[in-house]
N, C-alpha and C positions, 0 to 999 in steps of 0.2 A: 391697408389690411382688409381682407375680405371676411365676411361672416362665415362661420362653419356651414357647410351643406348639411341640412337637417335630415337625418335618415330615420326619424322616429316612426313615420307613417309606413315605412317598408321593413320594420324590424322583424316581421314574421316571414318575409320573402327572401329566402336564401339566395336565389339567383340574382336578385337585384342588389342585395348586400355584397355578394361576391363581385358583381360588376362595378359597384362604386369603390370597393376597396382596391380592385385592380386598376381603376382609373385614377383615384386620388391618393391612395395609400392610407386613408383614414375613414372612420365613420363617427358621426356624432349623434347620440341617441338621448333624448330627454326623458327624465323620470323613469329610468330603467330600474334603479335600485330603490328599495323602500327607504324613505327619509328617516323613519324611526330607527332602522338598523344603523344607519350612518351616524345619527345623532348619539345613539348609545355608545358606539365605538369612539366617537369624538370626545365624549365626556370621560370615558375611561383614559384616553390618551392625555387629555387636558389635566386630569388629576396628577398624572406622573410628571407632566411638564411643569405644573405648579410646584410640585415637590422639588424639582430641579432648579427652580428660580427663573423659569422662562416666562411666567405669567405675573402681571402686576398684582400685588397683594391688596391694593386698595379698591379693586374692582371685582365684581362677581366672576368667579372662575369661568362660568359658561360664556362670558363675553370675550374671553381669550385675549384680553388686552396685553400686549407684549411688554415685558420688562426688559428694556434695552440694555440695562446693566448686566443682564444675564445672557447677552448675545453670544452665541457660539455656533460653529458649523462643523460638519464632518470633515476630517477625522479627529477633531480635537477631543481630548479625553472627557471634558465636561459634556459635550454633545453625545458622544458614544455611550457614556454611562446612562443617560436618560433614554436614549434610543434603544439600547439593549433591553431595558426594562419594558419598553413598549413592545419590542419584538417578541417577548416571551408570552404575551397575552394570547390565549387561544382564539379570542375574537378577532385578533389582528390577522391570523392566518385563515380563519374560517371564511372571511368575506370573499376571498378569491374563488371559493368553491360554490358560490351562490349560482343556482340554476339560471338566473337571469343573464349572467355573464357567460357561463359555459355553453348554454344552449344557443345563444346568439352567435357565438364564434363558430360553433359546430354547424349551424345552419349556413353561415357565410362560406365556410370551407367545404361543406358537403362531406365531411369526414370527422372522425373523433379527434379531440384535442386533449392535451395533458396540461393541467395547471402546473406551471413551472415553480419550483421552490424559491426562486429569486423574487419574492414579493417585497416591495419596498414602501416604507412610509416616509413622507417628507414633511417637515415642519420648517416653514420659511418665515424668518423675522422680517418686520417692515423696516423701511428706512435704511436698508443696507444693499443698495443697488449693485455694488461691485460683486456681490455674491449671488446675484440672480442666475438661475440655471442657464448656461449658454447653449447655443445650438449644438446638437449632437445626434447620434444615431444609437439606438439601444443594442444593435447587434454587436457593437464593440465590446461592452462588458458581458453580454450574455453568451455569445458564440453559439456553436452548434448549428442548427439549421436557420437560415434566414426567415423561414416560414414560422416566425414567432410573432405574436401579436400582443401588444400592451393594451390593457384597459386602464385608463387614467381617470380618476374621479376625485373631486374635493369631498371632504367629509361635511361640508357646510355650504350654505349659499355663498356664491363667489361673485360679488360685484366687480366691476372693472377696476376699482381702486385697489382691490387686493391682488390684482394681477391674475394669473392663471397659466394655461398652457396654450401655445400656438404651434401650428404645424405648417410645413411647407408642402402644399398639395402637389403630388406628382414627383416629389424629390426621391422617392424610394426607387424609381426606375433608373437612377443614375449611378447605382452601385455604391461602393464604400468611399466616402470622402476622406481626404487627409484630415488628421486631427492632432491636437496638441494639449498638454496639460493646461488647466485653467482653474480659477476660483469658482465657487458655486457648486451646487449639488451635482454629484457625478464626477466632477474634477476634470472633465474633458470638454474641448470645444472644437468646432470646425472653423478654421480661420478664413476659408475661401468663400466667395459669393455662392449663395444657394440657388440651385436651379429649380425654382418652384414658386408658386404664389402663396404668400403667407395668409393663413386663415386663423381666426380667433373669435373670442366673444365671452360673455358672461355665462356662468353656470348656476343652475338651481341645484339644491340638494337632491341628489339622485341621478343627475345627468352624468353620462359616461362618454368619454372620448376613446375610441379604439384606433390603433395605428400599427402599421407594419414595422418590423424591426429596423428596416432600412429608411424609414420615413424620418426626415430631419424635423426636429421639434425643439422648442426652447421655452423657458419660463418668461413670464412678463413680470416686471418689478412690482413688489408689494408696497404700495404707497398709502396703505391704511394705517390703522393702529393695532390691529389684531394679528395674531399668528395665522398664517395660511397653512392648513393641514390637508394633505392629500395622500393618495395611495396609488401605486403602480402594481397591477396584477398582470402576470404574463401567462400566455398560453401557447404551447407548441403544437403545430399540426402533426398528426401521427402518420398520415398517408402522404401521397404525392402532392407537390405544390398545386395551387389553383391555377387555372388558365386565365390569362388576361383578356 
């Protein structure tokens, strides 16, 4: 496993961002989003998770210690009932319109982008490795133009034991892979070997991983005690695709 290529120092250089996205299919930028914004949203979502029985009642809610007796996944009714309450929060949708995200994608593309309405929140229980998000491509559920970019970010500090997201650098250039139904978030997986070098690493609160809709990515198992909470914000390029 390779570490992410860190693009924090070039976050204001649109040409270099475009070059790196065209080369690797992803960008990793540290401390892009305000931690206080993400912490506020995390606590809002945790309150709903606690009401749904996902959080251990004997520990402070802010520690997000998982109640494994309340384990559930999409599309089970118990999961969907809580998730739909999360999805109704204005703050849930406002985060993808943050200028830190939109401006960086527009600099990279050299063109306007549209925040896509398919914003997703993920709450991943620990100690359930069979339900770890499998390798997949976002273009399959999104459709439309392949020139769609996901901004993935945890709502909290993400040490290695809580897992995270990994990307196969360069895999987006190989087109659409075959896929099949699977357990885990998203419900789809690529069964064949991936043509790309996997990259990953720990996240601080505010770090963001951007990737192309054809870039193969996967979750890492949550081996901690807490719920892992993250979001996917998507952006579609309005003009012509970038040159590689």
